[in-house]
C-alpha positions in Angstrom: 106.2 -26.1 56.0 102.4 -25.5 56.0 102.9 -22.3 54.2 105.1 -23.9 51.5 102.5 -26.7 51.0 99.7 -24.2 50.7 101.7 -22.1 48.2 102.4 -25.2 46.1 98.7 -26.2 46.3 97.7 -22.7 44.9 100.7 -22.3 42.6 100.1 -25.4 40.5 96.7 -24.3 39.2 98.1 -20.9 38.5 100.9 -22.5 36.6 98.5 -24.6 34.5 96.4 -21.6 33.7 99.5 -19.7 32.6 100.7 -22.5 30.5 97.2 -22.7 28.8 97.4 -18.9 28.0 100.9 -19.3 26.4 99.7 -22.4 24.6 96.9 -20.4 23.0 99.3 -17.8 21.8 101.7 -20.5 20.5 98.9 -22.2 18.7 97.9 -19.1 16.9 101.5 -18.5 15.8 101.8 -22.2 14.6 98.6 -22.0 12.7 99.6 -18.8 10.9 103.1 -20.1 10.2 101.4 -22.9 8.2 99.7 -20.3 6.0 102.4 -17.8 4.9 105.2 -15.4 6.1 102.8 -12.5 5.3 100.3 -14.0 7.8 103.0 -14.2 10.5 104.2 -10.7 9.8 100.7 -9.2 9.9 99.8 -11.0 13.2 103.1 -9.8 14.6 102.3 -6.2 13.8 98.8 -6.6 15.2 100.2 -8.1 18.4 102.7 -5.4 18.8 100.2 -2.6 18.6 97.3 -4.4 20.5 99.7 -5.3 23.4 100.8 -1.7 23.6 97.3 -0.7 24.6 95.9 -3.9 26.1 98.3 -3.7 29.1 96.1 -0.8 30.3 93.5 -3.6 31.0 96.0 -5.8 32.9 96.2 -4.2 36.3 95.4 -7.4 38.2 94.7 -6.0 41.7 91.1 -7.3 42.2 92.5 -10.2 44.2 94.0 -7.7 46.8 90.6 -6.3 47.5 88.8 -9.6 47.4 91.4 -11.4 49.6 91.2 -8.6 52.1 87.4 -8.6 52.2 87.3 -12.3 52.7 89.9 -12.3 55.4 88.2 -9.5 57.1 84.9 -11.4 57.4 83.1 -9.1 54.9 82.7 -11.5 51.8 79.8 -9.7 50.3 82.2 -6.7 49.6 84.2 -9.1 47.4 81.2 -9.3 45.0 80.7 -5.6 45.1 84.4 -5.0 44.1 84.0 -7.5 41.2 81.1 -5.3 39.9 83.2 -2.2 40.4 86.1 -3.7 38.5 83.8 -4.3 35.6 82.5 -0.7 35.7 86.1 0.8 35.7 87.8 -1.6 33.3 84.9 -1.7 30.8 85.0 2.1 30.7 88.7 2.0 30.1 88.2 -0.7 27.3 86.4 1.8 25.1 89.8 3.5 24.4 91.5 0.2 23.9 88.8 -1.0 21.5 89.1 2.2 19.4 93.0 1.9 19.5 92.8 -1.7 18.2 90.6 -0.6 15.3 93.2 2.0 14.3 95.9 -0.7 13.8 96.1 -0.3 10.0 96.4 3.4 10.2 99.1 3.3 12.8 101.3 0.9 10.8 100.7 2.8 7.6 101.9 6.0 9.5 105.1 4.1 10.5 105.7 3.3 6.8 104.9 -0.5 7.0 103.9 -2.4 3.8 100.3 -1.4 2.9 99.1 -5.0 2.3 100.6 -6.3 5.6 99.2 -3.3 7.4 95.7 -4.0 6.1 96.0 -7.6 7.2 97.2 -6.5 10.6 94.3 -4.1 10.8 91.8 -6.8 10.0 93.3 -9.1 12.5 93.2 -6.6 15.3 89.7 -5.5 14.3 88.4 -9.1 14.7 90.2 -9.4 18.0 88.8 -6.2 19.4 85.4 -7.9 19.8 87.0 -10.3 22.2 87.8 -7.5 24.7 84.6 -7.7 26.7 85.0 -11.5 27.0 88.7 -11.1 28.0 87.7 -8.6 30.7 84.8 -10.8 32.0 87.0 -13.9 32.2 90.0 -12.2 33.8 88.0 -10.5 36.6 85.8 -13.5 37.3 89.0 -15.7 37.5 90.5 -13.3 39.9 87.3 -13.3 42.0 87.5 -17.0 42.4 91.2 -17.5 42.8 91.4 -14.7 45.5 89.1 -17.0 47.6 91.4 -20.0 46.9 88.9 -21.5 44.4 91.3 -22.3 41.7 89.7 -25.0 39.4 87.3 -22.8 37.5 90.1 -20.9 35.9 92.2 -24.0 35.4 89.3 -26.0 33.7 88.1 -23.1 31.6 91.7 -22.2 30.5 92.3 -25.8 29.5 89.1 -26.0 27.6 90.1 -22.8 25.9 93.5 -24.1 24.9 92.0 -27.3 23.4 89.1 -25.5 21.6 91.5 -22.9 20.2 93.7 -25.8 18.7 90.7 -27.8 17.4 88.8 -24.9 15.9 92.0 -23.4 14.5 93.0 -26.6 12.7 89.5 -27.0 11.3 88.6 -23.4 10.3 92.0 -21.9 9.6 93.8 -24.9 8.0 90.8 -27.1 7.1 92.3 -30.1 8.9 91.2 -33.0 8.9 88.3 -32.4 6.4 89.1 -33.7 3.0 88.6 -31.1 0.2 88.3 -28.3 2.6 91.3 -25.8 2.9 89.9 -23.7 5.7 89.2 -20.1 5.7 92.8 -19.0 6.2 94.2 -15.9 7.9 90.9 -14.1 8.6 89.5 -17.1 10.5 92.4 -17.1 13.1 91.3 -14.0 15.1 87.6 -15.0 14.9 88.5 -18.4 16.3 90.4 -16.7 19.2 87.5 -14.4 19.8 84.9 -17.2 19.8 87.1 -19.3 22.2 87.3 -16.3 24.6 83.5 -16.3 24.9 83.4 -20.1 25.1 85.8 -20.0 28.2 83.7 -17.3 29.9 80.4 -19.0 29.1 81.8 -22.4 30.5 82.8 -20.6 33.8 79.6 -18.8 34.2 77.3 -21.7 33.3 79.2 -24.4 35.3 80.6 -22.5 38.3 78.2 -19.6 38.7 74.8 -20.9 37.5 75.0 -24.6 38.4 77.6 -24.9 41.3 77.0 -21.4 42.6 80.5 -20.9 43.8 80.0 -17.2 43.8 77.2 -17.2 46.3 79.2 -16.7 49.5 80.7 -13.5 48.2 77.8 -12.3 46.0 75.5 -9.7 47.5 73.4 -9.4 44.3 73.5 -6.3 42.1 72.5 -3.0 43.8 73.4 0.2 42.1 73.7 1.9 45.5 76.7 -0.3 46.3 78.7 1.1 43.4 79.8 4.2 45.3 82.4 6.8 44.2 84.3 5.9 47.4 84.7 2.3 46.3 85.4 3.2 42.7 88.1 5.5 44.0 89.6 2.7 46.3 89.7 0.4 43.3 91.1 2.9 40.9 93.9 4.0 43.4 95.1 0.4 43.2 94.3 -0.4 39.7 95.7 2.5 37.6 99.3 2.5 39.0 99.3 -1.3 38.5 98.1 -0.9 34.9 100.6 1.9 34.2 103.4 -0.3 35.7 102.5 -3.1 33.2 102.4 -0.6 30.4 105.8 0.8 31.4 107.3 -2.6 31.4 106.0 -3.4 28.0 107.1 -0.2 26.5 110.6 -0.5 28.1 111.0 -4.0 26.5 109.9 -2.6 23.2 112.7 0.1 23.4 115.3 -2.5 24.3 114.0 -4.7 21.4 114.6 -1.8 19.0 118.2 -1.6 20.3 118.6 -5.3 19.6 117.2 -4.8 16.1 119.8 -2.1 15.4 122.5 -4.6 16.4 121.5 -6.9 13.5 119.0 -9.4 12.3 120.7 -12.3 14.1 120.8 -10.3 17.3 117.1 -9.5 17.3 116.3 -13.1 16.5 118.3 -14.2 19.6 116.7 -11.4 21.6 113.2 -12.6 20.8 114.1 -16.3 21.3 115.8 -15.5 24.7 112.7 -13.5 25.7 110.6 -16.6 25.3 113.0 -18.5 27.6 112.7 -15.8 30.1 108.9 -16.2 29.9 109.2 -20.0 30.6 111.0 -19.1 33.9 108.5 -16.4 34.6 105.6 -18.9 34.4 107.2 -20.8 37.3 108.0 -17.8 39.4 104.6 -16.0 38.8 102.8 -19.2 40.0 104.8 -19.2 43.3 104.5 -15.5 43.9 100.9 -15.3 42.8 100.0 -18.1 45.3 101.9 -16.3 48.1 100.1 -13.1 47.2 96.7 -14.8 47.8 97.7 -15.9 51.3 99.1 -12.5 52.1 96.0 -10.6 51.0 93.7 -12.9 53.1 95.9 -12.7 56.1 96.2 -8.9 56.0 92.4 -8.8 55.8 92.3 -11.0 58.9 94.6 -8.6 60.8 97.3 -11.2 60.8 100.4 -9.2 59.9 102.8 -11.8 61.2 101.2 -14.6 59.1 101.1 -12.4 56.0 104.8 -11.6 56.4 105.6 -15.2 56.9 103.7 -16.1 53.7 105.6 -13.5 51.7 109.0 -14.7 53.1 108.2 -18.3 52.3 107.2 -17.3 48.8 110.4 -15.4 48.2 112.4 -18.4 49.6 110.6 -20.9 47.3 111.1 -18.5 44.3 114.8 -18.2 45.1 115.2 -22.1 45.1 113.2 -22.4 41.8 115.3 -19.5 40.2 118.6 -21.0 41.3 117.7 -24.4 39.7 116.4 -22.8 36.5 119.3 -20.4 36.2 121.9 -23.2 36.6 120.0 -25.2 33.9 119.9 -22.3 31.5 123.5 -21.4 32.1 124.9 -24.8 31.6 122.3 -26.2 29.1 121.8 -23.0 27.1 122.1 -24.9 23.8 119.3 -27.3 24.9 117.0 -24.3 25.7 118.0 -22.6 22.4 117.1 -25.7 20.4 113.4 -25.4 21.6 113.2 -22.4 19.3 115.9 -22.7 16.7 118.3 -25.1 15.1 120.5 -22.5 13.5 124.1 -23.1 14.7 125.1 -19.5 14.3 122.2 -18.3 16.5 123.0 -21.0 19.1 126.6 -19.9 19.3 125.7 -16.3 19.8 123.2 -17.4 22.5 126.0 -19.3 24.2 128.3 -16.2 24.0 125.9 -14.0 25.9 124.7 -16.8 28.3 126.2 -15.3 31.5 124.7 -11.8 31.3 121.5 -13.3 30.0 121.2 -15.7 32.9 121.9 -12.9 35.4 119.2 -10.8 33.7 116.7 -13.7 33.9 117.5 -14.3 37.5 116.9 -10.7 38.7 114.0 -10.1 36.4 112.1 -13.0 38.0 113.3 -12.2 41.4 111.9 -8.7 41.0 108.5 -10.1 40.0 108.6 -12.3 43.1 109.4 -9.4 45.4 106.9 -7.0 44.0 104.0 -9.3 44.9 104.6 -8.4 48.6 103.9 -4.6 48.3 101.2 -5.4 45.7 99.4 -7.5 48.3 99.7 -4.6 50.7 97.9 -2.4 48.1 101.1 -0.3 47.5 100.8 -0.3 43.7 101.7 3.4 43.4 105.1 2.7 45.1 105.6 -0.3 42.9 104.9 1.8 39.8 107.4 4.5 40.8 110.2 2.2 41.7 109.7 0.3 38.5 109.6 3.5 36.5 112.9 4.7 38.0 114.7 1.3 37.5 113.4 1.0 33.9 113.8 4.6 32.5 116.5 5.8 34.9 118.5 2.5 35.1 117.9 -0.2 32.5 117.2 1.7 29.3 120.1 4.2 29.8 122.4 1.3 30.8 121.6 -0.6 27.7 122.0 2.4 25.4 125.3 3.5 27.0 126.9 0.0 27.1 125.9 -1.0 23.6 127.2 2.4 22.3 130.5 2.8 24.4 131.4 -0.7 25.5 130.1 -3.6 23.3 127.6 -3.2 20.5 126.4 -6.8 20.9 124.1 -9.0 23.0 126.7 -9.1 25.8 126.4 -5.3 26.2 122.7 -5.3 25.8 122.1 -8.1 28.5 124.6 -6.5 30.8 122.6 -3.3 30.7 119.4 -5.2 31.3 120.9 -7.0 34.2 121.9 -3.7 35.8 118.3 -2.5 35.5 116.9 -5.6 37.1 119.4 -5.6 39.9 118.5 -2.1 40.6 114.8 -2.9 40.6 115.2 -5.9 42.9 117.2 -3.6 45.4 114.4 -0.9 45.3 111.6 -3.5 45.8 113.6 -5.1 48.6 113.9 -1.7 50.3 110.1 -1.4 50.2 109.6 -4.8 51.7 112.3 -4.4 54.5 110.9 -1.0 55.5 107.3 -2.2 55.5 105.2 -1.9 58.7 103.0 -5.0 58.3 100.7 -3.9 61.1 99.9 -0.6 59.3 99.2 -2.4 56.0 97.0 -5.0 57.8 95.0 -2.1 59.3 94.7 -0.4 55.9 93.5 -3.7 54.4 90.8 -3.8 57.1 89.7 -0.2 56.3 89.5 -1.1 52.6 87.5 -4.1 53.6 85.1 -2.0 55.6 85.5 -4.4 58.4 83.3 -3.7 61.5 86.2 -4.9 63.7 88.7 -2.3 62.4 
């Protein structure tokens, strides 16, 4: 019961932070939707290309190292790994920055409309200057949350959501200033960029400068502490995790292209349904993320039994939440569909594929919950390969084969997706059931440079 309460206590702030992030993306879409369909199309092209490369910056494994260091009684190492994460990820971001600034050329090469491609390029170029702020905020948030200090990210994310909405209304649409129509499309990515730095500045000024919440785990900056051995330790965990995220995104892009070939209505349902899957994912990620924090700290403490218990409780809570969400979505699919569309034809199509879609949603989220266990152990390489096999050896071929030889509709597509996610859940479960928790607690102590190892 204690573990469940602890996971809920940590999970609620994670949930709020995730909702704030989704809210910011939704706000941008809503603002652009009030401008023109060209603005929406350009932002969609920009997002598609920038997300293809930004996933390389999303290997969120810093918490594994910090949790282990704190648990092992070597908190100053947590601050060192924060610095190392900045060195590695900022180096990688140079490529991402250059890629974002090539957005217009990329879409022109794919034959997109020149005017829309130019707008997409301008949008991505403005956003590229937010990359340092994004990295700064993401890593500092992980630094705090891995120590169970949750409110800096929650408060900063909430301020970011509100600021993005207010600045967007004023500078993009000109509301509520009479006689001022706003600066339109070009202002939207600038607002997002500015808000990114507002969030980071708020966190640094309030929680680092004034409250000094970092002090227990901050050794100061010493170049001698940024060793190749530690960079290697961080990189061995980070790059498989980043590639795993990239593989997932590219897989969804391929399946989305299959949906597009089925028809305009089908791709509209696919995009709408994917948002519903993300609603469920916010809940499950909050639970599994909270359990992951507990597991990392307990492995660092050389408490394999406690870490295992936290992992199992997290899976149990995720299963309960998934069961409730799946039943609601299966039997109230029209209600969920109405959140995004009122088109009766689309709602009828969504109902027709509701069973394979719900199975897909269930096992996708279950896989996310299970993978947090090997992630917390530092087994990102195994997670990557299992995900790669299930994605490109299971899900993508299943979708292609079923839509070609069985049913060329969303039932065939979601059945193929379900097969891939069931395969992934099984592969992840095999990793977990065969895990030697004592071994990975010892490895956590080694990574944490614990004197008691």
